[in-house]
PADO-631845 format. One line per field, with one value per residue (C-alpha): residue in three letters; x, y, z; residue number from 1. Coordinates in Angstrom, 1 decimal, decimal comma, always signed. Example, Ala and Ser with C-alpha at 12.3 -4.5 7.8 and 13.67 -1.06 7.14 Angstrom:
<gudos>
res (ALA;SER);
px (+12,3;+13,7);
py (-4,5;-1,1);
pz (+7,8;+7,1);
n (1;2);
</gudos>
This chain:
<gudos>
res (MET;ARG;LEU;HIS;ILE;ALA;GLY;HIS;PRO;LEU;HIS;PRO;ALA;LEU;VAL;HIS;PHE;PRO;LEU;ALA;LEU;TRP;TYR;ALA;ALA;VAL;LEU;TRP;ASP;ALA;VAL;GLY;TRP;TRP;ARG;ALA;GLU;PRO;MET;TRP;SER;GLU;TYR;ALA;TYR;TRP;SER;LEU;ALA;LEU;GLY;LEU;LEU;LEU;ALA;LEU;PRO;SER;ILE;ALA;SER;GLY;VAL;LEU;ASP;PHE;MET;ALA;LEU;GLY;PRO;GLU;HIS;PRO;GLY;ALA;ASP;THR;ALA;ALA;ARG;HIS;MET;LEU;VAL;MET;LEU;ALA;ALA;THR;ALA;ALA;PHE;GLY;ALA;SER;TRP;VAL;MET;ARG;ALA;ALA;THR;ASP;PRO;ALA;ALA;PRO;SER;ALA;TRP;ALA;ILE;ALA;PRO;ALA;LEU;VAL;GLY;CYS;ALA;LEU;LEU;GLY;VAL;GLY;GLY;TRP;LEU;GLY;GLY;THR;LEU;VAL;TYR;ARG;TYR;GLY;ALA;GLY;ARG;ARG;ILE;GLU;GLN);
px (-7,2;-7,2;-9,4;-11,3;-14,1;-16,6;-13,1;-10,3;-7,8;-8,4;-4,5;-3,9;-6,9;-6,1;-2,3;-3,1;-4,3;-1,5;+1,1;-1,0;-1,0;+2,8;+3,9;+2,0;+3,3;+6,4;+5,0;+3,5;+6,9;+8,8;+5,9;+5,7;+9,8;+9,2;+7,1;+7,9;+4,2;+3,7;+0,5;+2,1;+3,9;+0,8;-0,8;+2,2;+1,9;-1,7;-1,2;+1,5;-1,3;-3,9;-1,5;-0,2;-4,1;-4,9;-2,0;-3,3;-5,8;-3,3;-0,8;-3,3;-4,8;-1,2;+0,0;-3,5;-2,6;+1,7;+0,1;-2,2;+0,5;+2,7;+6,2;+5,9;+5,3;+7,6;+7,6;+7,4;+10,7;+9,4;+6,6;+8,5;+10,9;+8,2;+6,4;+9,9;+10,2;+6,7;+6,9;+10,0;+8,5;+5,8;+8,1;+10,4;+6,9;+5,9;+9,4;+8,0;+5,6;+6,4;+9,2;+7,0;+4,6;+6,9;+7,9;+6,0;+4,4;+4,2;+8,3;+9,1;+13,0;+14,9;+15,8;+12,0;+11,3;+14,8;+12,5;+10,2;+12,5;+13,6;+10,0;+9,4;+12,5;+12,0;+8,2;+9,5;+11,8;+9,0;+6,4;+8,7;+8,3;+5,1;+4,5;+6,9;+4,4;+1,7;+3,0;+6,0;+4,3;+0,7;+0,3;-3,3;-5,1;-8,3;-8,0;-11,9;-12,7);
py (-7,2;-9,7;-9,0;-11,7;-12,7;-15,9;-17,1;-16,4;-14,0;-10,7;-9,3;-12,8;-12,1;-8,2;-8,4;-10,4;-7,6;-5,3;-7,7;-8,7;-5,3;-4,7;-7,6;-6,5;-2,9;-5,0;-7,2;-4,0;-2,4;-5,6;-5,6;-2,0;-2,1;-5,0;-3,6;+0,1;+0,9;+3,8;+2,3;-0,5;+2,1;+3,7;+0,5;-0,3;+3,5;+3,1;-0,4;+1,0;+3,4;+0,9;-1,1;+1,7;+2,2;-1,2;-1,7;+0,8;-1,4;-4,8;-2,7;-1,6;-5,1;-6,6;-3,8;-5,0;-9,0;-8,1;-5,9;-8,8;-11,1;-10,2;-10,2;-12,9;-15,9;-17,4;-15,7;-12,0;-11,5;-13,3;-10,9;-7,8;-9,2;-9,8;-5,9;-4,5;-5,7;-5,4;-1,7;-1,3;-3,0;-0,5;+2,3;+0,9;+0,9;+4,1;+5,7;+4,2;+5,6;+8,8;+8,6;+8,0;+11,0;+13,8;+12,6;+11,1;+7,8;+6,4;+6,9;+6,1;+6,0;+3,3;+4,6;+5,0;+1,7;+0,1;+1,0;-1,5;-4,1;-4,2;-4,1;-7,8;-8,8;-7,5;-9,2;-12,5;-11,9;-10,3;-13,5;-16,3;-14,6;-13,9;-17,9;-18,8;-16,7;-18,9;-22,2;-22,7;-20,2;-20,4;-17,2;-15,8;-19,1;-18,1;-19,3;-19,7;-19,9);
pz (+15,5;+12,1;+8,8;+8,2;+5,8;+6,1;+8,4;+5,7;+6,1;+4,0;+3,3;+1,1;-0,7;-1,7;-2,7;-5,8;-7,3;-6,8;-7,5;-10,8;-12,0;-11,5;-12,9;-16,0;-16,3;-16,7;-19,2;-21,2;-21,1;-22,9;-24,9;-26,1;-26,4;-28,4;-30,8;-30,1;-29,9;-27,2;-26,0;-24,0;-22,2;-21,4;-20,6;-17,9;-16,4;-15,9;-14,8;-12,3;-11,0;-9,8;-8,7;-6,4;-5,5;-4,7;-2,3;+0,1;+1,6;+1,2;+3,0;+5,7;+6,7;+6,2;+9,1;+10,8;+10,9;+11,9;+14,3;+15,6;+15,4;+18,1;+19,0;+20,7;+17,5;+16,3;+12,6;+13,9;+12,4;+9,0;+8,8;+10,2;+7,0;+4,8;+5,8;+4,8;+1,4;+0,3;+1,3;-0,2;-3,6;-3,6;-2,9;-6,2;-8,4;-7,1;-8,0;-11,5;-11,7;-10,4;-13,3;-15,7;-14,5;-14,8;-18,3;-20,9;-19,9;-23,5;-23,5;-20,5;-19,9;-18,6;-15,6;-15,5;-16,2;-13,8;-10,5;-11,8;-12,0;-8,8;-8,0;-9,6;-7,8;-4,9;-4,9;-5,4;-2,2;-0,3;-1,5;-0,4;+3,1;+3,2;+2,2;+5,2;+7,2;+6,1;+6,0;+8,2;+11,0;+10,6;+10,2;+9,1;+11,0;+12,7;+15,9;+16,9;+20,4);
n (1;2;3;4;5;6;7;8;9;10;11;12;13;14;15;16;17;18;19;20;21;22;23;24;25;26;27;28;29;30;31;32;33;34;35;36;37;38;39;40;41;42;43;44;45;46;47;48;49;50;51;52;53;54;55;56;57;58;59;60;61;62;63;64;65;66;67;68;69;70;71;72;73;74;75;76;77;78;79;80;81;82;83;84;85;86;87;88;89;90;91;92;93;94;95;96;97;98;99;100;101;102;103;104;105;106;107;108;109;110;111;112;113;114;115;116;117;118;119;120;121;122;123;124;125;126;127;128;129;130;131;132;133;134;135;136;137;138;139;140;141;142;143;144;145);
</gudos>
């Protein structure tokens, strides 16, 4: 089962929200470090939280697309790698959020920020793999019958 709205796949539309929030969180941390103002770290904390929440429908639609692709599809291995890398990125951002929540979200340690930086790198790799799925293998195309 693939999720489409008006013939357009839903998963690529949903992923932009958590990605933007997670990249923004790292940006807010940088601004907070540069300006030495704790409110920016709080923005990062809430950006991580909202990104994790909005990742749930993105992950669900991605899993449905993955299952619909089938193991015989030429992009199946790429799809599996894309899914694993993106889940690892989500886990990294989740770890950053949990570490911040366990202490003071307005003053995260370098150890709490580090997983978010790893998450950004993973998003880059996962995005590349997602692009490969779409542009090389045609994943997500709706086949009219």
